[in-house]
C-alpha positions in Angstrom: 21.8 18.1 -17.8 19.3 15.5 -18.4 21.5 13.4 -19.8 24.8 13.8 -17.4 22.0 13.4 -14.1 21.2 10.3 -15.7 24.5 9.0 -14.5 24.2 9.7 -11.3 23.2 6.5 -10.0 26.2 4.9 -11.6 29.0 7.5 -10.5 27.9 7.6 -7.4 27.9 3.5 -6.8 31.5 3.8 -9.0 32.6 6.7 -6.4 31.9 4.6 -3.7 33.3 1.3 -4.9 36.5 3.7 -6.1 36.9 4.8 -1.9 36.4 1.1 -0.5 38.6 -0.4 -3.0 41.4 1.2 -4.5 43.2 -1.3 -5.2 40.7 -3.3 -7.4 40.9 -2.3 -11.0 37.7 -3.2 -12.7 34.2 -2.1 -11.1 32.3 -5.3 -9.5 29.9 -5.9 -11.9 29.0 -9.9 -12.0 27.6 -9.0 -8.1 25.2 -6.8 -10.2 23.5 -8.9 -11.9 20.3 -7.4 -12.1 22.1 -4.5 -14.1 21.4 -4.6 -18.3 25.1 -4.7 -20.2 24.7 -0.8 -20.5 24.5 0.0 -17.0 27.0 -2.5 -15.9 29.2 -0.3 -18.2 28.2 3.3 -17.6 29.4 1.9 -14.0 32.8 0.7 -15.4 33.1 3.6 -17.6 32.6 6.3 -14.1 34.8 4.1 -12.1 37.6 4.2 -14.5 37.4 7.7 -14.8 37.6 8.8 -11.6 40.2 10.0 -9.5 40.8 8.6 -5.8 40.3 12.2 -5.1 37.6 13.0 -7.6 35.6 9.7 -6.1 36.0 11.1 -2.1 35.1 14.6 -3.1 31.6 13.3 -5.0 30.5 10.5 -2.5 31.8 11.8 1.1 32.4 16.1 0.4 29.2 16.7 -2.5 26.9 13.3 -1.7 26.8 13.9 -5.9 28.4 14.8 -8.9 26.7 18.7 -9.7 27.6 21.6 -8.0 24.7 23.0 -6.0 25.6 26.3 -7.8 24.8 24.8 -11.3 21.0 23.8 -10.0 20.5 27.2 -9.1 21.4 28.4 -12.5 19.1 25.4 -13.4 16.3 26.7 -11.8 16.4 30.1 -13.0 17.3 29.2 -16.7 15.7 26.0 -17.8 11.8 25.8 -18.2 10.0 24.4 -14.6 9.0 21.1 -15.5 12.5 20.8 -17.5 14.2 21.2 -14.3 11.9 19.1 -11.8 12.2 16.0 -13.9 16.2 16.6 -13.2 16.2 17.4 -10.1 13.1 14.7 -9.4 15.9 12.3 -11.1 18.9 13.3 -8.8 17.4 13.3 -5.8 16.7 9.5 -6.0 20.0 8.7 -7.0 22.5 11.5 -4.9 22.0 14.2 -2.0 20.1 17.1 -3.0 21.1 20.2 -0.8 18.3 22.4 1.5 19.4 24.9 -0.9 18.7 23.5 -3.9 15.5 22.0 -2.5 14.6 24.9 -1.0 14.9 27.7 -4.1 12.8 24.6 -6.2 10.4 25.3 -3.9 10.6 29.4 -3.9 10.0 28.8 -7.6 7.3 25.5 -8.3 5.9 26.1 -5.7 3.9 22.9 -4.8 5.0 22.1 -8.1 8.4 20.8 -5.9 6.0 18.5 -4.4 8.3 15.1 -6.2 10.8 16.9 -5.7 10.3 17.0 -1.6 8.9 13.0 -1.9 11.8 11.7 -4.2 15.3 13.6 -2.2 13.6 10.6 0.4 14.5 13.0 4.2 12.3 15.1 6.2 14.8 17.5 8.0 13.0 20.5 10.7 13.9 23.1 8.1 11.9 21.6 5.8 9.1 20.6 7.8 8.7 24.6 8.1 8.8 25.5 4.3 6.1 23.4 3.5 3.8 23.9 6.3 3.7 27.4 4.4 2.7 25.7 1.6 0.6 22.6 1.6 -2.3 22.4 3.5 -1.9 19.7 6.5 -3.9 17.3 4.4 -1.0 17.1 2.1 1.3 17.4 3.7 0.1 14.4 5.7 0.0 12.9 2.1 4.1 13.9 1.0 5.3 12.1 4.4 3.0 9.1 3.6 5.0 8.9 -0.2 7.5 9.8 1.5 8.1 7.1 3.7 6.5 4.5 1.0 9.9 5.4 -1.0 12.8 2.2 -0.9 15.4 4.5 -0.6 13.4 6.6 2.4 15.7 8.5 5.2 13.7 9.1 7.9 12.7 12.5 9.6 14.9 13.8 12.1 13.4 14.2 15.9 12.1 17.9 15.5 10.2 17.4 12.2 8.9 14.0 14.4 7.9 16.1 17.3 5.9 18.6 14.9 3.8 15.7 13.4 2.8 15.5 16.7 2.2 19.1 17.8 0.3 19.5 14.1 -1.8 16.0 13.1 -4.2 14.7 15.4 -3.6 11.3 17.5 -5.5 9.2 13.7 -3.8 10.3 11.5 -0.2 10.4 14.1 -0.6 7.1 13.9 -1.6 6.3 10.3 1.7 8.0 9.4 3.4 7.0 11.1 3.0 2.8 10.5 4.3 3.6 7.1 7.4 5.3 9.2 8.3 2.7 11.0 7.8 -0.2 8.0 11.1 1.9 6.2 13.1 3.3 8.1 15.2 1.9 11.6 12.7 2.9 14.1 11.4 6.3 15.6 14.6 8.1 16.9 14.9 7.3 21.2 14.2 10.5 22.4 10.8 10.3 20.1 9.4 6.8 21.1 8.2 7.5 24.9 6.9 10.9 23.7 4.1 8.7 22.1 2.9 6.9 24.8 1.8 10.5 26.3 0.1 11.6 22.7 -0.9 8.9 21.8 -4.1 7.0 22.5 -3.2 3.4 24.3 -4.5 1.4 21.5 -3.0 3.5 18.9 0.8 3.1 20.5 0.0 -0.7 20.7 -0.2 -1.4 16.9 3.0 1.1 16.3 4.9 -1.3 19.0 3.8 -4.3 17.1 4.3 -2.7 13.4 8.0 -1.7 14.8 8.2 -5.6 16.3 6.7 -7.3 13.0 9.6 -5.1 11.3 12.3 -6.3 13.4 13.2 -2.1 14.8 14.8 -1.1 18.3 12.4 0.5 20.6 14.9 1.7 22.9 14.8 1.3 27.1 12.3 4.4 27.4 10.0 3.2 25.7 10.0 -0.3 26.9 9.9 1.4 30.3 6.9 3.1 28.8 5.5 -1.0 27.8 6.3 -2.0 31.4 4.3 1.1 33.3 1.1 1.6 30.8 0.2 -1.7 29.7 -1.6 -4.2 32.0 0.8 -6.8 33.1 -0.6 -9.6 30.5 -0.3 -7.1 27.3 3.3 -5.8 28.6 4.7 -9.2 29.0 3.5 -10.2 25.4 4.6 -7.2 24.1 8.4 -8.0 25.6 8.2 -11.1 25.2 7.6 -10.9 21.1 10.3 -7.6 21.0 12.9 -9.6 22.9 12.6 -12.3 19.9 13.7 -9.5 17.5 16.9 -9.3 16.2 17.9 -5.7 18.1 15.7 -7.6 20.8 18.2 -10.2 20.8 21.2 -8.7 20.2 21.1 -4.6 21.4 20.1 -5.7 25.5 21.7 -7.2 28.0 20.2 -9.6 30.5 20.6 -7.2 33.1 18.6 -4.8 31.4 15.9 -7.0 30.6 15.7 -9.4 33.5 15.1 -5.8 35.5 12.3 -4.8 32.6 10.6 -8.1 33.5 10.9 -7.7 37.3 9.7 -4.4 37.2 7.2 -6.1 35.6 5.9 -8.4 38.5 5.2 -5.5 40.4 
């Protein structure tokens, strides 16, 4: 199992390339100069041995090359330390299902922490589960460590709402700075809510971080900026946002003029 899971990244990459370019006979190892020769050879071997049907199942349906049932059996068969190491490795390179993750939490308890972080995504089912096991302080650092990973996918909007409910404004601001740094931005429904939940100075810090990270702030939040901040501050934030990539590309001239017209009022 350890050896098989060590190939997860190579298999996932090969399956993706097989689907993208089925007419190709070789994996494009030249494009991945950072890989050592053994890693390049592993990807080529996986590519050679995968059928198009295999690739579709692994990459699109199962989101990984290990059946969930195998992991469920492993968790009650292998020593806990070994199960944990295997699941952490797999979760970094493929998608670990809720079913497997929750079983790992049932068996490992707080020792499943590293698996939760490696998974790179928090949905409300997981959030509700960890609230029963970990302290509020522990959850805060789980979210921060989750967010600083390169492959962080984010929190779903229900988890974002839950975060606002259980943490203080100061704690929320601390976590949000890390979350915004790695995701495409807060959910479009969540972003306007921070104006009603957090102090104005915290909201401004979060907006500035979004702008620094070249992320969309969404229309609802842009309107809130105009409504809540003094005119000079609001203009400064809008000017900075419309210099970003989403600011230039995601909004029509009509929408932008409408915001600045509100600002004048």
